[in-house]
C-alpha positions as CSV (number, residue, x, y, z in Angstrom):
1,M,-0.6,30.4,2.6
2,S,-3.2,30.1,-0.1
3,S,-3.0,27.5,-2.8
4,T,-1.3,28.8,-6.1
5,T,-3.8,26.5,-8.1
6,S,-7.4,27.3,-9.2
7,F,-8.8,24.6,-7.2
8,A,-11.7,25.4,-4.9
9,R,-9.8,24.7,-1.8
10,P,-6.3,25.8,-0.7
11,L,-3.9,22.8,-1.0
12,F,-1.3,22.2,1.8
13,L,1.5,20.1,0.7
14,L,3.1,18.0,3.6
15,R,6.3,16.0,3.3
16,G,6.0,12.4,4.1
17,G,8.7,9.8,4.0
18,T,10.3,8.7,7.3
19,D,12.6,11.7,8.0
20,P,11.5,12.3,11.9
21,D,11.0,16.1,11.5
22,D,8.7,15.8,8.3
23,V,6.7,12.8,10.0
24,A,6.2,15.0,13.3
25,A,5.1,17.7,11.2
26,L,2.7,15.4,9.4
27,A,1.4,14.1,12.6
28,A,0.7,17.3,14.1
29,A,-1.5,18.3,11.0
30,L,-3.3,15.1,11.2
31,R,-3.8,15.6,15.0
32,D,-5.4,19.2,14.2
33,R,-7.8,17.6,11.5
34,I,-8.7,14.8,13.9
35,E,-9.7,17.5,16.6
36,A,-11.4,19.6,13.8
37,G,-13.4,16.6,12.9
38,S,-15.7,17.2,15.8
39,Q,-16.7,20.6,14.4
40,T,-19.4,21.2,11.8
41,P,-18.0,22.3,8.3
42,G,-18.9,26.1,8.9
43,G,-17.1,26.4,12.4
44,A,-13.5,27.4,13.0
45,M,-10.9,24.7,12.3
46,A,-8.4,24.0,15.1
47,R,-4.8,25.7,14.6
48,G,-1.7,23.7,14.3
49,G,-0.4,21.4,12.0
50,A,2.1,21.2,9.1
51,G,2.7,23.9,6.6
52,D,3.7,23.9,2.9
53,P,7.1,22.8,2.4
54,A,7.6,24.8,-0.8
55,A,10.0,27.2,1.1
56,G,11.7,24.7,3.1
57,N,10.9,23.1,6.6
58,G,8.7,25.7,8.3
59,Q,10.2,28.8,6.5
60,G,7.0,29.5,4.5
61,D,5.1,29.4,8.0
62,R,7.6,32.0,9.6
63,A,7.3,34.2,6.7
64,A,3.5,34.4,7.1
65,G,3.8,35.0,10.9
66,R,2.9,31.4,12.1
67,A,4.8,29.1,14.0
68,P,6.4,26.2,12.2
69,G,4.0,23.8,11.0
70,Q,0.8,26.0,11.9
71,L,-2.1,25.8,9.3
72,P,-4.1,29.0,9.1
73,P,-8.0,28.6,10.0
74,G,-10.2,27.5,7.3
75,D,-14.1,27.7,7.2
76,G,-14.0,30.6,9.5
77,P,-15.9,33.9,9.5
78,S,-14.3,34.7,6.1
79,G,-15.8,31.8,4.4
80,E,-12.2,30.5,3.2
81,P,-12.4,26.7,2.7
82,R,-10.8,24.4,4.8
83,P,-7.3,23.4,3.4
84,L,-7.1,20.1,1.9
85,L,-3.9,18.2,3.2
86,V,-1.8,16.6,0.3
87,P,1.0,14.4,1.7
88,I,4.0,14.3,-0.8
89,G,7.3,12.3,-1.0
90,P,10.3,13.8,0.5
91,G,12.1,14.1,-2.9
92,E,9.1,15.8,-4.8
93,D,9.0,19.2,-6.0
94,P,6.1,21.0,-4.7
95,A,5.5,23.2,-7.7
96,T,5.7,20.3,-9.8
97,V,3.2,18.6,-7.6
98,R,0.8,21.8,-7.5
99,A,1.0,22.1,-11.3
100,D,0.0,18.2,-11.7
101,L,-3.0,18.8,-9.5
102,A,-4.2,21.8,-11.0
103,R,-4.3,20.1,-14.4
104,R,-6.0,16.8,-12.8
105,L,-8.3,17.8,-10.0
106,A,-12.0,18.1,-10.8
107,P,-13.5,21.3,-9.6
108,D,-16.7,19.8,-8.5
109,G,-15.3,16.4,-7.5
110,P,-15.2,14.9,-4.1
111,A,-12.0,16.6,-2.9
112,A,-13.8,20.1,-3.1
113,R,-16.3,19.0,-0.7
114,P,-15.7,20.1,2.8
115,E,-16.0,16.6,4.4
116,S,-12.9,15.5,2.5
117,D,-9.5,16.0,4.6
118,L,-6.7,14.7,2.7
119,L,-5.8,13.8,-1.0
120,L,-4.0,10.6,-1.4
121,R,-2.0,9.8,-4.6
122,T,-1.7,6.2,-5.5
123,S,1.5,4.7,-6.6
124,G,-0.2,3.1,-9.7
125,S,2.0,0.1,-10.0
126,S,0.2,-1.8,-12.6
127,T,-1.0,1.2,-14.8
128,G,2.0,3.4,-14.2
129,T,-0.4,6.4,-13.4
130,G,-1.2,7.1,-9.8
131,A,-5.0,8.2,-9.0
132,L,-6.2,11.0,-6.8
133,V,-8.1,9.8,-3.8
134,A,-10.1,12.2,-1.7
135,M,-10.2,10.7,1.9
136,S,-12.1,12.0,5.0
137,M,-10.5,11.8,8.5
138,A,-13.5,9.9,9.6
139,A,-12.8,7.0,7.2
140,L,-9.1,7.0,8.5
141,T,-10.1,7.0,11.9
142,A,-12.7,4.4,11.5
143,S,-10.0,2.2,10.0
144,A,-7.4,3.0,12.9
145,R,-10.1,1.9,15.3
146,A,-11.1,-1.4,13.7
147,T,-7.3,-2.2,13.4
148,H,-7.0,-1.7,17.2
149,A,-10.1,-3.7,17.8
150,R,-8.9,-6.6,15.6
151,L,-5.4,-6.6,17.5
152,G,-6.8,-6.3,20.8
153,G,-6.4,-2.7,21.7
154,P,-4.1,0.2,21.0
155,G,-0.5,-0.3,20.9
156,T,2.9,1.3,20.1
157,W,3.4,1.7,16.4
158,V,6.7,1.7,14.7
159,L,7.2,3.6,11.4
160,A,9.5,2.0,8.8
161,L,7.0,2.7,5.7
162,P,6.9,6.3,3.9
163,A,4.2,8.5,5.8
164,H,2.9,10.0,2.3
165,H,1.7,6.6,1.3
166,V,-1.7,5.2,3.2
167,A,0.1,2.4,5.0
168,G,2.8,4.8,6.7
169,L,0.0,7.4,7.3
170,Q,-2.2,5.0,9.0
171,V,0.7,4.1,11.5
172,L,0.2,8.0,12.2
173,I,-3.5,7.9,12.5
174,R,-3.1,4.8,14.8
175,S,-0.5,6.4,17.1
176,L,-2.6,9.6,17.4
177,I,-5.8,7.6,18.3
178,A,-3.8,5.4,20.7
179,G,-2.4,8.4,22.4
180,R,1.3,7.1,21.9
181,E,4.4,8.4,19.9
182,P,5.2,6.4,17.0
183,V,8.7,5.2,16.9
184,V,10.4,6.3,13.5
185,V,12.7,4.2,11.4
186,N,14.5,6.9,8.8
187,T,14.7,5.1,5.7
188,G,16.0,7.8,3.7
189,G,19.1,6.0,3.1
190,G,17.5,2.7,2.3
191,F,16.0,0.2,4.8
192,R,18.4,-1.4,7.0
193,P,17.1,-4.3,9.3
194,D,19.7,-3.2,12.1
195,A,17.7,0.2,12.1
196,L,14.6,-1.7,12.6
197,A,16.0,-3.6,15.4
198,D,17.0,-0.4,16.9
199,A,13.5,0.9,16.8
200,I,11.8,-2.0,17.9
201,E,14.1,-2.1,21.0
202,R,13.2,1.7,21.6
203,A,9.6,0.8,21.2
204,L,9.6,-2.1,23.9
205,A,11.7,-0.2,26.4
206,P,9.0,2.4,27.9
207,R,6.4,-0.2,28.5
208,P,7.8,-3.8,29.0
209,G,5.1,-6.3,27.8
210,A,3.1,-3.6,26.2
211,P,1.9,-4.4,22.7
212,V,4.3,-3.2,19.8
213,R,3.1,-3.3,16.2
214,V,5.1,-3.0,12.9
215,P,3.8,-2.7,9.6
216,L,6.1,-3.8,6.9
217,V,6.0,-4.9,3.2
218,P,7.3,-8.3,1.9
219,T,10.5,-6.9,0.5
220,Q,11.6,-5.6,3.9
221,L,10.6,-8.8,5.6
222,V,12.7,-10.8,3.2
223,R,15.7,-8.8,4.2
224,V,15.0,-9.0,7.9
225,L,14.8,-12.8,7.5
226,A,18.1,-13.1,5.4
227,P,21.2,-14.6,6.5
228,G,23.3,-12.2,8.9
229,Q,20.1,-10.5,10.2
230,E,19.6,-12.8,13.2
231,R,19.5,-9.6,15.5
232,A,16.6,-8.0,13.5
233,A,14.5,-11.0,13.0
234,G,15.0,-11.8,16.8
235,A,13.8,-8.4,17.6
236,L,10.7,-8.7,15.1
237,A,9.8,-11.9,17.0
238,R,9.4,-9.8,20.0
239,V,6.5,-7.5,18.8
240,D,2.9,-8.2,19.1
241,A,2.1,-8.2,15.4
242,V,3.8,-7.6,12.0
243,L,1.2,-6.2,9.6
244,L,2.2,-7.5,6.3
245,G,0.9,-5.7,3.2
246,G,1.2,-3.4,0.2
247,A,1.8,-6.6,-2.0
248,A,1.1,-10.4,-2.1
249,A,3.2,-12.4,0.5
250,D,4.6,-15.5,-0.8
251,P,3.5,-18.4,1.4
252,D,7.2,-19.7,1.8
253,L,8.0,-16.0,3.3
254,L,5.0,-16.5,5.7
255,Q,6.3,-20.1,6.6
256,R,9.8,-18.8,7.2
257,A,8.7,-15.9,9.3
258,R,6.4,-17.9,11.4
259,A,9.2,-20.5,11.8
260,A,11.2,-17.6,13.3
261,G,8.6,-16.5,15.7
262,V,7.3,-13.6,13.8
263,N,3.4,-13.1,14.3
264,V,2.7,-12.0,10.8
265,V,-0.9,-10.7,10.0
266,T,-1.3,-10.4,6.5
267,T,-3.6,-7.3,5.2
268,Y,-5.3,-6.5,2.1
269,G,-6.6,-3.1,1.2
270,M,-5.6,0.0,-0.6
271,S,-5.7,3.7,-0.5
272,E,-9.2,3.8,-1.4
273,T,-10.3,1.9,1.8
274,G,-7.8,3.8,3.9
275,G,-5.3,1.1,4.1
276,G,-5.7,-2.4,5.0
277,C,-9.3,-3.5,5.8
278,V,-9.0,-7.4,5.6
279,Y,-6.8,-9.0,8.2
280,D,-5.7,-12.8,7.6
281,D,-8.3,-13.0,5.1
282,L,-11.1,-11.7,7.4
283,P,-12.4,-8.2,7.2
284,L,-12.3,-5.9,9.7
285,D,-15.3,-4.8,12.0
286,G,-17.9,-3.0,10.0
287,V,-16.3,-3.9,6.4
288,E,-18.1,-6.2,4.0
289,V,-16.5,-8.2,1.1
290,R,-18.5,-9.9,-1.6
291,I,-17.3,-11.0,-5.1
292,A,-19.0,-9.5,-8.1
293,D,-20.2,-11.7,-11.1
294,P,-18.5,-14.9,-10.1
295,D,-17.4,-17.4,-12.9
296,A,-18.0,-21.2,-12.2
297,A,-15.0,-21.3,-9.8
298,G,-16.3,-18.5,-7.8
299,V,-13.8,-15.7,-9.2
300,G,-14.7,-12.3,-9.6
301,R,-13.7,-8.9,-8.7
302,I,-13.6,-7.9,-5.0
303,V,-16.1,-5.6,-3.8
304,L,-15.6,-3.7,-0.4
305,S,-18.0,-1.6,1.5
306,G,-18.0,0.0,4.9
307,P,-17.1,3.2,6.8
308,V,-13.4,3.1,5.8
309,L,-14.0,3.9,2.1
310,A,-12.6,7.0,0.7
311,A,-15.1,9.8,-0.7
312,G,-14.0,9.0,-4.1
313,Y,-11.6,9.8,-7.0
314,A,-10.8,13.4,-7.3
315,E,-9.5,13.8,-10.8
316,A,-11.4,14.9,-13.7
317,G,-12.6,12.3,-16.5
318,A,-13.4,8.8,-16.8
319,R,-11.4,6.2,-15.0
320,P,-9.5,3.6,-17.3
321,A,-11.2,0.5,-18.2
322,G,-10.8,-2.2,-15.2
323,A,-9.9,0.5,-12.7
324,A,-11.6,0.7,-9.4
325,V,-15.1,2.0,-9.2
326,F,-17.1,3.9,-6.4
327,R,-20.7,3.2,-6.8
328,E,-23.9,3.0,-4.9
329,R,-26.0,-0.2,-4.3
330,A,-29.6,-0.3,-3.3
331,G,-30.1,-1.8,0.0
332,S,-33.1,-3.2,1.9
333,A,-34.3,0.1,3.3
334,P,-38.2,0.2,3.6
335,D,-38.3,3.3,1.4
336,G,-36.0,1.6,-1.1
337,A,-33.3,4.4,-0.6
338,V,-29.7,3.7,-1.5
339,V,-28.2,2.8,1.7
340,R,-24.7,1.6,0.7
341,R,-21.6,2.7,-1.1
342,E,-19.1,0.1,-2.2
343,L,-15.9,-0.1,-4.1
344,L,-15.5,-2.6,-7.0
345,T,-11.9,-3.1,-6.8
346,S,-9.6,-3.8,-9.6
347,D,-8.8,-7.1,-7.7
348,L,-9.8,-10.4,-8.5
349,G,-10.8,-13.0,-5.7
350,R,-12.8,-15.6,-4.2
351,L,-14.5,-16.6,-1.0
352,V,-13.2,-20.0,0.5
353,P,-14.3,-21.9,3.7
354,G,-12.1,-21.1,6.6
355,P,-11.3,-23.5,9.6
356,D,-14.0,-21.8,11.6
357,G,-16.8,-22.7,8.8
358,G,-16.9,-19.0,7.7
359,C,-16.0,-17.5,4.3
360,R,-12.5,-16.1,3.9
361,L,-11.2,-14.1,1.2
362,A,-8.5,-15.3,-1.3
363,V,-7.1,-12.5,-3.3
364,L,-5.9,-13.7,-6.9
365,G,-4.2,-10.4,-8.1
366,R,-5.3,-7.6,-10.3
367,V,-7.7,-7.9,-13.1
368,D,-5.1,-6.3,-15.5
369,D,-2.2,-8.6,-14.0
370,I,-3.9,-11.6,-15.5
371,I,-2.0,-13.3,-18.5
372,I,-3.9,-15.0,-21.2
373,T,-1.6,-17.2,-22.9
374,G,-2.5,-19.7,-25.6
375,G,-6.4,-18.8,-24.7
376,V,-5.8,-19.9,-20.8
377,K,-6.0,-17.3,-18.0
378,V,-3.0,-17.4,-15.6
379,A,-3.0,-15.6,-12.4
380,P,0.8,-14.5,-11.7
381,S,0.5,-15.4,-7.9
382,E,-0.2,-18.9,-8.9
383,V,3.2,-18.9,-10.7
384,E,4.9,-16.9,-8.1
385,E,3.8,-19.2,-5.2
386,V,5.5,-22.1,-6.9
387,L,8.7,-20.3,-7.7
388,T,9.2,-19.2,-4.1
389,T,9.0,-22.8,-3.0
390,L,12.1,-23.8,-5.2
391,P,15.6,-23.9,-3.7
392,G,17.2,-20.8,-3.5
393,V,14.4,-18.5,-4.5
394,A,13.8,-15.5,-2.1
395,Q,11.3,-13.5,-4.3
396,A,9.5,-13.9,-7.8
397,C,7.4,-11.9,-10.0
398,A,5.6,-13.5,-13.3
399,V,4.2,-11.2,-15.9
400,G,3.3,-11.4,-19.3
401,V,4.9,-10.2,-22.5
402,P,3.9,-10.2,-26.1
403,D,4.6,-13.5,-27.8
404,A,3.8,-14.1,-31.5
405,E,2.8,-17.8,-31.0
406,W,1.1,-17.3,-27.3
407,G,-0.3,-14.1,-27.6
408,S,1.4,-13.4,-24.3
409,A,4.2,-15.4,-22.8
410,V,4.5,-15.9,-19.1
411,V,8.1,-14.9,-17.6
412,A,9.4,-14.4,-14.2
413,A,12.0,-12.4,-12.7
414,V,13.6,-14.3,-9.5
415,V,15.8,-13.1,-6.6
416,P,18.2,-15.6,-5.4
417,D,18.4,-16.1,-1.8
418,G,22.0,-15.6,-1.3
419,D,24.7,-17.3,-3.4
420,V,23.8,-20.1,-5.9
421,D,25.8,-23.2,-6.6
422,G,27.5,-23.3,-10.1
423,G,26.5,-19.7,-11.2
424,R,23.4,-17.9,-11.9
425,G,23.2,-19.2,-15.4
426,A,23.5,-23.1,-14.1
427,W,21.0,-22.3,-11.5
428,V,18.3,-20.5,-13.6
429,Q,18.3,-23.8,-15.9
430,R,18.0,-26.0,-12.8
431,L,15.1,-23.7,-11.5
432,H,13.3,-23.7,-15.1
433,A,13.3,-27.4,-15.1
434,A,11.7,-27.6,-11.5
435,A,9.3,-24.9,-12.5
436,R,8.2,-27.3,-15.6
437,E,7.7,-30.3,-13.3
438,R,5.3,-28.3,-10.9
439,L,3.4,-26.3,-13.3
440,D,1.4,-27.1,-16.5
441,G,2.5,-25.7,-19.8
442,A,0.4,-22.6,-19.8
443,H,1.7,-21.5,-16.3
444,A,5.3,-22.6,-16.7
445,P,7.5,-19.6,-17.2
446,K,8.8,-19.6,-20.7
447,R,11.7,-17.4,-19.8
448,I,13.1,-16.7,-16.4
449,V,15.8,-14.0,-15.3
450,A,17.6,-13.7,-12.1
451,V,18.0,-10.3,-10.8
452,D,19.5,-8.9,-7.6
453,A,16.2,-7.2,-6.3
454,L,12.7,-6.7,-8.0
455,P,12.1,-3.1,-9.2
456,L,9.7,-1.3,-6.7
457,R,7.2,1.6,-6.7
458,G,5.5,3.3,-3.9
459,P,5.9,1.8,-0.5
460,G,7.1,-1.5,-1.7
461,K,4.8,-2.8,-4.5
462,V,6.8,-4.7,-7.3
463,D,6.6,-2.6,-10.4
464,R,5.5,-5.3,-12.9
465,R,5.9,-2.9,-15.7
466,A,9.6,-2.7,-14.9
467,V,9.7,-6.2,-14.6
468,A,8.2,-7.0,-18.0
469,R,11.0,-4.4,-19.5
470,L,13.7,-6.6,-18.0
471,F,12.9,-9.0,-20.9
472,T,13.6,-6.7,-23.7
473,V,17.1,-7.5,-23.6
474,T,18.8,-9.6,-26.1
475,S,19.3,-13.3,-25.4
476,E,23.0,-12.8,-26.1
477,G,23.2,-9.8,-23.5
478,A,21.4,-12.1,-20.8
479,A,22.9,-15.3,-21.7
480,D,24.5,-15.7,-18.1
481,R,21.4,-14.8,-16.4
482,D,18.5,-16.6,-18.0
483,I,17.3,-19.3,-20.2
484,R,14.9,-19.4,-23.4
485,P,13.5,-22.8,-23.5
């Protein structure tokens, strides 16, 4: 089945999510592409894998005379380019995705090159528009092997994140490299801690004592540690490692998890790096981290390099100002040749001394998340860390909103940890007073609103644009939920 776009390579759309059938089809396609990776670009591609879901689950394959999930060969005697795999969300319309890609893909960009295997679409939590990232299977498998090396060897992986995003996709890659089937938590109806507990028990049963790993986003961990979820928390405490990424983790959440016996490994990375490439503030083997143009405090944009990097951005046109940039950096080769590709990320950070005397990466947040209020730069993470240490706060998100006096005003949405004494209005007032005691005038939120849950994008990133829109409500409409000092 060829692509309906005018792009140089056929596009094969594969449903991700967490439906077991869709996950199995996607894993089959990834397995075939890993096997095909040992062949030259001009050789025959191994058959098998997942078909285009446009006609339903395998119906398009049957119509073409193939077994369900079987890809046609590429780069064979006919010279047809190898298909580019495109994971999509379970609720997405394939025709709409194809039309979008036909408009956005650069015909001579990295996605058109034979070494690119997948096209990943980022969630775009801050900008509201996701990027198209061309990724090779070599980079994905390098990341998977480096993860196993850091964690002490292969293990059984539990998938509770959507497989069309890089964190869930890496669960499948790591499982394929380890030669073990992942245990899938179907979150199609929402994430349920009890379902996670069931999956962990299934993963532990065949090999008692063997390592089991569970990647989660902070929102999922918050729910597992909530009152009444003791079974799920107990199950999570039995696994070898919980990889926590996708969004910044509050120190209070990490403390509560570790107090419950959960071995949390914080991760930092992105689609452009094949997922997490810095674990517990230390880069994986082969990955290098530096800070570009640090200021007097050592703060600057984080730069990453190593074999996990994507081939590049696949869309036509220039990237927005402040966006991540792939670039080449002159190395120290005798002939002066460029020897290193690197990614200038959109994140600010600094290198800080670690307990072992080495340097560790402290991630401060995205460049475009920084709030300039009254001429002072405020990193939202600094505000959020304080708010989540206050009584009754489960989660917090600080953003900047336009303000006539300050230029931008720091505001915050908070999620209560269960019921609060005296109602939310009185609780928010106490919270605001406590925040002002711990934060200076620039960092203290000018307004706080209590919400049942923070809006999310992608695999679990807080949608900061949506949080900012919460503060467009009138003071009369929000009088029982927030306070304007």
